[in-house]
N, C-alpha and C positions, 0 to 999 in steps of 0.2 A: 559524480558530483551533484547531479540534479536530484538523485534520490535522497542524498543527505539534506539538500535544500528543502525538499518536501517534508522530511521528518522534522527539520528545524522549524518549518512553518507550523507544523502541528504543535510543537512545544510552545512556540510564541503565541499561538491562538489560545492554548490553555492558560498561559500566563496573562494574556489580555482579557480572558473571560469570555471569549467568543463561544457561541453555542456548539453543541455536539455535531452539527452539520459539517464543521471544519474537519472533523476526524474522517467522515465519509469522503469529503472532497480530496483530502490529502491521500487517503487510501486508494482512491480512484486514480490519482496521479501516479502513485507507486505501481499499481497494477498495470496501468497503461505503459509505463516505462518498461516493465518486465515483458509485456506483450510486444512492444516495439523491438526489444533486444532479441527475444527468442521466438518471435512470431513465425519465422521461416521454419524453425524446427517443429513447431506445432503443426503447421500445414504439411510438412513432409511426413510426420507421423500419421496424420489422417489419411494421406495418400497411400501409405503402406497398409492401411487397414487397422491401425491401432487407435480406435476411437476412444476407448476408456482412459488410456494413459494420458493423452494430451488434455482431456477434459479434467481429469483429477489433478493434473499438474497446474492447470490454470486456476482451479478452485483453491488449491493449496497456496498458490502465489497470492491470490486475493485475500485469503485468510491471514497469511503472514503480513501483508501490507496493512490490514486492519489492526492486527495486534501491535505492529510497530508504531503506527500513528496513534493508536489508543494509549499506548504506554507513554509516548512522548507528550501527548496531551495531558495525561495524568501527572507527569513529572512537572510540566509547566504550571499546572494548577496547584500543585503542592508548593512550588517555589513562590507562587503568588500569595498563598496563605501563610507562609512562614515569614 
């Protein structure tokens, strides 16, 4: 539920015309939520010697968060213009 709130905040910031820093802030919130939920698994993977897998998973999670909030921001901006 908190993740949907962050995405909704990105859409509202696009609608309100807030700067692009809002996309980075909400993407950081989504990535932090992902790390809070799966942080134990990442640490466990590193302890087992799988250094590349947790790092690439964290990077993919951050990229997914950035794409989700960027898209929500763009949709909010389009609604403002229409």
